[in-house]
C-alpha positions in Angstrom: 93.2 84.0 135.5 91.7 80.9 134.0 90.7 80.5 130.3 87.0 81.2 131.0 87.7 84.3 133.1 90.1 85.6 130.5 87.5 85.0 127.7 84.9 86.8 129.8 87.2 89.8 130.5 88.1 90.1 126.8 84.5 89.9 125.6 83.4 92.6 128.0 86.5 94.8 127.1 85.9 94.5 123.4 82.1 94.4 123.1 80.9 95.7 126.5 79.0 96.7 128.3 77.1 93.4 127.9 74.1 91.9 129.7 74.5 88.5 131.3 72.2 87.1 128.7 74.4 88.4 125.9 77.4 87.0 127.7 76.0 83.5 128.2 75.1 83.4 124.5 78.4 84.8 123.3 80.6 82.5 125.5 78.4 79.4 125.6 78.0 79.4 129.3 75.1 78.7 131.6 73.9 81.6 133.8 75.2 79.8 136.9 78.7 79.3 135.3 78.7 83.0 134.2 77.9 84.1 137.8 80.7 81.9 139.2 83.3 83.1 136.7 82.3 86.8 136.9 82.5 87.0 140.7 86.3 87.0 141.2 86.6 89.5 138.3 84.1 91.8 140.0 85.7 91.4 143.4 89.2 91.9 141.9 88.1 95.2 140.2 88.5 94.0 136.6 84.7 94.1 135.9 82.0 96.4 137.2 78.2 95.9 137.4 76.2 98.7 135.9 72.7 99.8 136.9 69.6 97.8 136.2 68.5 97.7 132.6 65.3 96.2 131.2 66.3 93.9 128.3 62.8 92.8 127.2 62.9 89.4 128.9 60.7 88.2 131.7 62.2 88.5 135.2 64.2 91.0 137.1 66.2 93.7 135.2 69.6 92.8 133.8 72.8 94.4 135.4 75.2 94.6 132.5 78.9 94.0 133.0 81.6 96.4 131.9 85.3 96.7 132.2 86.5 98.8 135.1 87.2 102.2 133.6 90.3 102.7 135.9 91.7 99.3 135.1 94.7 100.8 133.2 96.2 103.7 131.4 98.5 103.2 128.4 100.8 105.0 126.0 101.2 104.0 122.4 104.2 105.2 120.3 104.6 104.9 116.6 108.1 105.4 115.1 108.6 106.4 111.5 111.9 107.2 109.8 111.7 110.8 110.8 108.9 111.3 113.4 107.6 110.0 116.7 103.8 110.0 117.3 102.5 109.2 120.8 99.1 108.9 122.4 97.8 108.3 125.9 94.8 106.0 126.1 92.4 104.3 128.5 91.8 100.6 128.7 89.8 100.6 125.5 92.5 102.5 123.5 90.4 105.7 123.4 92.8 108.5 122.9 92.9 111.0 125.8 96.1 112.9 124.8 98.7 113.0 122.1 102.2 114.3 121.3 104.4 114.3 118.2 108.0 115.4 117.5 110.5 114.9 114.7 113.3 112.4 115.0 116.4 114.4 114.0 118.7 111.7 115.3 117.9 108.0 114.4 120.5 106.4 116.7 118.7 104.0 119.1 119.9 105.9 122.2 118.6 109.2 120.7 115.2 107.7 119.9 115.0 106.2 123.4 115.6 109.7 124.8 112.8 111.0 122.6 110.5 108.2 123.8 111.3 109.2 127.4 110.3 112.8 126.5 107.0 111.6 125.1 106.2 109.6 128.2 107.0 112.7 130.4 105.0 115.0 128.1 101.9 112.8 128.1 102.0 112.5 131.9 99.7 109.5 132.0 98.6 108.8 135.6 98.9 105.2 136.9 100.7 104.2 133.7 100.1 100.4 133.1 102.1 99.7 130.0 103.7 101.2 126.8 103.4 99.9 123.3 105.9 100.8 120.6 105.4 100.1 116.9 107.6 100.6 113.9 107.9 99.4 110.3 110.2 96.3 110.2 110.8 92.9 111.7 110.5 92.6 115.4 110.6 89.6 117.7 110.6 89.1 121.4 111.1 92.8 122.1 114.1 93.1 119.7 114.1 95.2 116.5 115.6 92.7 114.0 115.5 95.0 111.1 114.0 98.5 110.7 114.8 99.9 107.3 113.3 103.4 107.9 115.4 103.8 111.0 118.5 101.9 109.7 118.4 99.6 112.8 119.4 96.0 113.2 119.2 93.8 116.4 118.3 96.6 118.8 116.9 95.2 122.1 114.5 98.2 122.4 111.9 96.8 124.8 114.4 95.7 127.4 116.3 99.0 127.2 113.1 101.1 127.6 111.8 99.0 130.4 115.0 99.5 132.4 114.7 103.2 131.9 111.0 103.7 132.3 110.2 101.0 134.9 107.0 100.1 133.0 106.2 97.0 130.9 107.0 97.7 127.2 105.6 95.8 124.2 107.3 96.1 120.9 105.4 95.2 117.7 105.5 95.7 113.9 103.4 98.7 113.2 101.0 97.0 110.7 100.4 94.0 113.0 99.7 96.4 115.9 97.3 98.5 113.8 95.5 95.4 112.7 95.2 94.3 116.3 93.7 97.7 117.3 91.2 97.4 114.5 90.3 93.9 115.6 89.7 94.7 119.2 88.6 98.4 119.2 88.2 99.7 115.7 86.5 99.1 112.4 87.1 95.4 112.4 85.5 94.8 115.9 83.0 92.0 115.6 84.2 90.9 112.2 85.4 87.2 112.1 87.9 88.1 109.4 89.1 91.0 107.4 92.0 92.5 105.4 93.8 95.6 106.6 95.3 97.8 103.8 97.2 101.0 104.7 98.3 103.7 102.4 100.6 106.6 103.2 104.4 106.6 103.3 104.2 102.9 102.5 101.6 100.3 101.6 100.7 97.7 104.2 98.7 94.5 104.2 97.4 92.7 107.3 95.0 89.8 107.7 92.6 88.5 110.3 91.1 85.0 110.0 88.7 83.4 112.5 89.2 86.3 114.9 93.0 86.2 115.0 95.6 88.3 113.3 97.8 86.2 111.0 101.4 86.4 112.3 104.1 85.0 110.2 107.7 86.1 109.4 106.3 87.5 106.1 103.7 89.6 107.9 106.3 92.1 109.0 108.4 92.6 105.8 106.0 94.6 103.7 105.0 91.9 101.2 102.0 94.0 100.1 104.1 96.9 98.8 105.2 95.4 95.5 102.1 93.6 94.3 101.8 94.6 90.6 98.7 96.7 89.9 99.2 98.6 86.7 101.5 97.5 83.9 101.8 101.1 82.6 102.3 102.7 85.9 105.4 104.5 87.2 108.4 102.8 88.7 108.9 102.3 92.4 112.2 102.8 94.2 113.1 99.1 93.6 112.4 99.4 89.9 109.0 97.7 89.8 106.6 99.2 87.3 103.1 99.9 88.6 103.4 98.1 91.9 101.5 99.1 95.0 104.3 101.3 96.2 104.6 103.0 92.9 100.8 103.6 92.6 99.7 104.3 96.2 102.4 105.8 98.4 102.1 109.5 99.1 105.6 110.2 97.9 105.0 108.6 94.5 101.7 110.5 94.1 103.4 113.7 95.0 106.3 113.1 92.5 103.9 112.3 89.6 101.8 115.4 90.1 104.8 117.7 90.8 106.4 116.5 87.5 103.1 117.1 85.6 102.5 120.5 87.1 106.1 121.7 87.0 106.1 122.7 90.7 106.5 120.9 94.1 103.2 119.7 95.4 102.4 118.1 98.7 100.1 115.1 99.1 97.4 117.2 100.8 97.6 119.7 98.0 97.3 116.8 95.4 94.1 115.6 97.1 92.7 119.1 97.2 93.5 119.7 93.5 92.0 116.3 92.6 88.8 117.1 94.5 88.7 120.3 92.5 89.1 118.3 89.2 92.4 119.8 88.3 93.5 117.6 85.4 97.0 116.5 86.3 96.1 115.8 89.9 92.8 114.1 89.0 94.5 111.8 86.5 97.2 110.6 88.9 94.7 110.2 91.8 92.1 108.4 89.7 94.8 105.9 88.6 95.7 105.4 92.3 92.0 104.7 93.0 91.9 102.1 90.3 95.1 100.5 91.7 93.7 100.5 95.2 90.5 98.8 94.0 92.6 96.2 92.2 94.6 95.6 95.4 91.5 95.2 97.4 90.0 92.7 94.9 93.2 90.7 95.0 93.4 90.7 98.8 89.8 89.6 99.3 89.9 87.0 96.5 93.0 85.3 97.8 92.3 85.6 101.6 88.6 84.7 101.2 87.8 87.5 103.7 85.2 89.9 102.1 85.8 92.8 104.5 88.5 95.4 104.3 89.7 98.0 106.7 91.4 101.0 105.0 93.7 103.0 107.3 97.0 104.9 107.3 97.9 108.6 107.0 97.1 108.7 103.3 93.7 107.2 103.6 91.8 110.4 102.6 92.6 109.3 99.1 89.6 107.0 99.3 87.1 109.8 99.8 88.1 111.3 96.5 88.4 108.1 94.4 85.7 105.8 95.9 84.0 105.5 92.6 87.2 104.2 90.9 88.0 101.9 93.8 84.6 100.3 93.7 84.6 99.9 89.9 88.0 98.2 90.0 86.8 95.9 92.8 83.7 94.9 90.8 85.9 94.2 87.7 88.2 92.0 89.7 85.6 90.2 91.8 83.4 87.2 90.7 79.8 88.4 90.5 78.6 85.5 92.7 81.1 86.4 95.5 80.0 88.2 98.6 79.9 92.0 98.4 83.0 93.6 99.7 82.6 95.6 102.9 84.9 98.6 103.1 85.5 100.2 106.5 87.6 103.3 106.7 89.6 104.5 109.7 90.3 108.2 109.1 92.4 108.8 112.2 95.7 109.0 110.3 98.8 108.7 112.3 96.8 108.4 115.5 95.7 105.0 114.2 99.3 103.8 114.2 100.0 105.1 117.7 96.7 103.7 118.9 97.7 100.4 117.5 100.8 100.4 119.6 98.7 101.1 122.7 96.4 98.3 121.8 99.1 95.6 121.9 100.2 97.0 125.3 96.5 96.6 126.4 96.4 93.1 125.1 99.6 92.2 127.0 98.2 93.7 130.2 94.9 91.7 129.8 97.0 88.5 129.4 98.7 89.3 132.7 95.6 90.0 134.8 95.8 86.7 136.6 97.6 88.4 139.6 94.8 90.8 140.3 
């Protein structure tokens, strides 16, 4: 597949269905060039023409192009330190099935067995590819370092491919989630944005000029120890008031449990805070201010005034939006662009969907043989 054909297929996949007029404008092509480029994609079953649609212009009705709905089926798998979350998706990463199980044994061979169970349980017909994401450093299908799992230099992708006989893409979980938001989620259509995730950890991803920034530092959790509150609690590394100390679900649970004198789960903390229970409300409000400060820092330094909030702890935002926006305003120049906040509330599904998205991207890059 040539560059123009690949660009056309990607545009239709991400933004379609699109009329030919919209495509010529988006891709900078003449109508004749678009027809020439689209023909082999239609003949090869990558694109399909939809029924006639009146688009308000003079002439015959438009026949929008869309991606073929049966072009591929995918599985996305997110590994944490103690759980596996899996989803089956279509070519646009829309979730059609899900499956989750604990990881009681973190040895690579045991996790591989659990992944095989997930693939069997999801029973995705005509499986095209599998994406696997995890927290840590990965490169060329190898887990270089995964602190939550205690792994180092595990050639996971090759080992899974040999067992499952399906292409496997391995990616850092935050990079994968950011790719999913860029192609299929809250960041679709935005030229640049920051991704911030809250939950078991605090993640930071960046999209500039339509591309996810990928550097060695993008996979090591550099956003987790940004200082946000000089009077806040200590994180596990001894930093006072950093992002990990202020925003992770475990830290929030510990603070409220200590204040109330009883163990409290994260969901219970949010419920109590919403009910204005003093101890929970105080801790959660401080977390909201910290999140607003982090957003202000991220958009100020990246020069990208849009933010996608995601992660399994993101429901925090619905309770502390006022504190978040006040802290953003305090940390943002009044002449700067307003900050757009887009919230992905799909929780752990967002992580697994991110893994599926990188498998979809890999499959799209390999469509030349169709």
